[in-house]
N, C-alpha and C positions, 0 to 999 in steps of 0.2 A: 504494500500500500504506500502511496506517496503522500506528501504533505502531512507528515506526522506531527503530533504535538510533543513538546519537550517538557519533562518534569524533573525536578530535583527532589530527592527523597532523603530523609534523615531519621535515624533512631536516637539522635541527641546523645552521642557517646563520647564527646570530647573529654579528654583526660583532665577533668577539673571538677569544681563543685557543681551542684545542681543549678544554682543561680547563674553561674558563669556558662554552663551548658546552654541554658535558655537564651542568654545574651548572644552567644556565638552562633547558635542556630538561627536566631533572628537575623543576625548580620549576614549569614550565608544565604538566607531566603531573599533578603533585600538585594544582595549582590546578583542572585539568579534573576530576579525581576529586571534589574538594570541591563542585563545581558539578553533579555528577550525570552527567558523561559516562560512557558505558558502556565505551569502549575508548580506547586510545592506541596509535598506530602510528609506527614509526620506519623510515626508509629506510636502505639500505646503499649506500655509494659508496666505491670504492677510489681512492686517489691524488689525486683532484681536489677539493680542499677547497671550491672555489667552486660545485661541483655538489651536494655533500653532505658533511657533516662526520663521518660515522660508518662506518668499515669493519667494525666488530664489533658488530652490533646485539644479539646474544644476551648478550654481556658487559654492554653498557649496560643492557639490560632486567633483568638479574639484580640490579643495584644499584637500579634503579627499583622492582623488586618488594619490596625491603626497606623502601622508603619509602612504599608504598601498601598498600591493604587490599582494595579491591573492583574497581578498574578493570581490565579485561582488557588484556593487553599483546600487541601484534602486530608482526610484521615486514612492512614494506610497501615493498620486498620483500627477501628474501635472494636474491642473484643466484646461483642454484644451480650454473650451470656453472663458477663460479670456486671452488667449495667441494669439500672432501672430504665426500661424502654421508654416510659412516658417522660422521664427526665431527659433522656437523649432527644426525644422529639422536641421538647421545649427548648433545650439548649441549642440544638441545631437551627431551629426556627429563628431564635434571637440572633445567633451568630450570622446567619445568612443575611439578615437585615443589616446588621452592623457592618458587614463586609461589602455591602452593595451587591449582593447576589453572587458571591464568588465561591460559595462553599460546595465541595464535593464530598460525598459520604461513603467512604470505604468501610465495609463491615466484614467481620470474620468470627469464627467460632473457636479458633485455636488459642494457644497460649501455653506457658509453662504449666505442666500438670499440677504441681504443688500450689500454684497461685489460685486455683479454683476453691480450695478448701476454706479460706477465710470468707469467701462469698457465699458459703453455705451449701455447696454441692461438690460432687466428685467430677473430675475431668471426664470420666466416661459418660456423664450425663449432658455434656456440653451441646451435643447435636440437637437434642430435644429442646433444651432451654433456648438455644439460638433460634430455632424455628418459632417457638412461642413468642419470644421477645421481638423477633422480626415482624410477626403479624401484628403485635401490639403497636410497634413503631409505625408501620404502614397505615394502620387504622387511624392513628392519631394524625399523621400527616394529611390523610385524605379528608379530615374534618368530620369523620363519622362519630356518632355517640360513643362514649367511653364507658365500658363496664355496665351497660344497661341503664345509664343515667342520661341526663340532658347535657352533661359536660362535654365540651369539645375543645380541641387544642386552640390556644391563643398564645402568640399570633399564628394565624393560619399559614400552612406551608405545604400545600398540595404539590407544588413544583419539585420539592425535594425527592419525591418518589422517583423522578426521572434522573436523579443524580446519584443513584445508589451504585456502588461497585462491590462485587463479591470476590474475595480472595480464596483461592483453592489450590490444592496440589493434585486434584483428582479429575478424571474424566467425568465422573458423575457430578462433581462440583461445577465443571464447565457447562454441562447440560443444564444444571439448575439455574445458573446465572443467565444463560441464553434464553431459557424458557420464560424467565421473569422479565426479559428485556433489559437486564442490568448490565453494567460494565463488568468485564472480567479482568481480574488482577493476577498476573503471573509473577512468581517469586524470582528473586535474583539467583537462587539456588534451591535445590530440594533433594531429599534423600533418594538414592537409587534403590531399585529392588534388589533384594539379596541375591537373586539369581542372575542379575544383569548389572553388576557394579560399574561397568564401563560405558553405560549408556550416556550419550551426550544430553545436555540439558534440553536442546531443541527436540531431540527424539522423545523426551518425556512430555514436553509441552505442546508439540504439534497435535497429538491426539486430543488434548484438552481444548485446543482452539477448534479442531474439527467438530467436537461435540457441541461447543458453543454455537458455531455457525449452523449446525444441523437443527438446533433447538430454537434459534432466534426467530421470533415471529416475523412474518413478511412485512416489509415496510419499516422495520425498526433498524436504525443505523447501528452498526456494531461499534462497541467501545472496548478495546482490548489494550491493556497496559502491560508492557514488558519491562519489568524492573531488572536492572543489571548493576553489578559492581563494576565501576569504571573509575580508575584513578589515573589521571593524565599529568605528565610532567614534561619539561623540555628534555630531560635526560632519562633514558630508559633504565640505566644502571641505578640512578638515584631512586626511581620508583620501586625497583626491586629491593633496594636496601631499606626503604621506609616500610615496605610491606612485610618484612620479616617478622617483626614483633607482633603485629596485629594478627596475622594469619597463624602464627604459631600459637598464640593465645586461643584463637578460635579452634584450632585442632585439639588443644588440651581440653577445652570445654566440651567439645564433641565426645572425646574419649571418656571424659568423666561422667557423661550422661549415658554411656553405654553404646554410643554410635561408633561406627568403624571409620577410621581415616587410614587410607592405604598410603604407606610411605611417610617419610619424614623430612623431605627436602622442600625448598620453596616451590619448586615446580610441581611437586605432589600436591601441595596446598592450593596452588593456583588452579590445578585441574579439579581437585575435590570440591572447591568452593566456587567454581565457575567465575573466576576473577579475570577482568580485563585491565591490564596496566601497562604503562610505558609511555612512549611518545604518542602524540596525536595520530601519527601514521600507524604505529603498532596497534593502538587500541581500535582504530577504525577498521583495520584489517581483520582483527579477531571478531569484532562485532558483526562485520559484514558476512562472516562465515556462519553466523547464527541464523538458521532458516526460520525459526519461530519469530525472532525479532523482526524479520522482514515482513511478517504478516500483521504486526500490531498497529494500532492507530496512535498509540501513545508510548513514547520512550520515557523511562524514568531512571535516572542514574543516582547512585549512592557510592560512598567510599567505604562502607562497611564490608568486610570486617578488617580492612586495612587501618582505618581510623588514623590517618596522618595528622600532624599538627594543623591548626586552623589556617595559617597562611597558605599551606599547600592545598587545602580544600577549596579556598577561594580561587586559587590559580587553576585548579582542575576544573572548576565550574566554568571559568573563562575559556579555557582551551576546548572544552566540550562544545560550548556554544559557538566558538569561532571556527572550529575545524572538524570536530567529530560528528556532531549532530547534522550539519548540512550534508555530509557525505552519506547519511543514513535516511535522507528524505525529509528532514525538517527545514521549513522555511520560516524565517522570523516574521511574525505578524505585527501589524501596526495596531496597538490598542485603540479602542474606540470608547470615548466617555459619553455617557448620557445620564440624565437625571433619573433616579430611581422612581418607579411607580409605586413603591412600597410605602412612601411617606411624603407628605407635602413639605416637610422640613428640608430646606436646601442643603443642610449639612449632610444629609444622607444622599450624596451624589454617588451614582453607580459607576464604578470603574471596572469594566469587564473586557475580556478579549472579544474578538469578532466571532468566536465560537460560543454558542449558548452553553454547550457542555464540553467536557474534556474530550 
């Protein structure tokens, strides 16, 4: 697909305090907007700061909205089983107004298994809880009566149903997202089957994309996001040197959780975690070989699990925008500003891209 949209993704893992993580991530998103990125995405993680530094993505995106004008702001993802779905409906409705209609809502059922217990249920129950909470969320957004009462969501947000994205590792998940007409979110890496440890990432994800297209209702435009780890520098050797620490830490975490990592060299880690790093030319070449990425509508790049220092992240964002993304089908758009119809207050000016959705 041509004319792809370009996103920046972060799990807020800078090696510093939580407050400084939030400041640096905000600066990174502002930098991405200045370079023409269409979207910015943040992950949600509870309790385990080494996996992700943000338990409250909607709170964080509200302050990012105040510092940006055009870039769309997405959750990648809200772990919906751990949330009160009505509160998610209310918070997303308010945030979408405050951001001038820039919110995208990525949802998922997964998460660290031990994180589910403080929320009152086992990880094994997450699928059923996700389905229940998703129905509650959609009911609220649609403005339908809640729990058999005359209560309805305020402020109304029926449009948010058209901005839902579902993250999945599975073919069934791809079909579910397609059938619902939602966006499909593909991960930067995912576990290989035990009987096929050498499968390429695109070999795993192309069947998911196929299932999505097969289930997508006629007339509904596809939205497929391919997230990838991409760290770009002017010097390929420097990129490899900076990658050593983060990727080794990722390998240790994988092994500690019972997963298999084959080999113990940097190239083993790069292969295992589907990493693209080096100069712009090197990264472009490896990304162009990814046949699944060629089929997506949205590219989203992150530096995890390399997690280099902040100045290198800013430079990587710049090199991706100037050299890598254009070679993959991205064309920088000219943002269009118009007054929001959501409020008569002129301070609520809508600053959106030329695309209504991602």
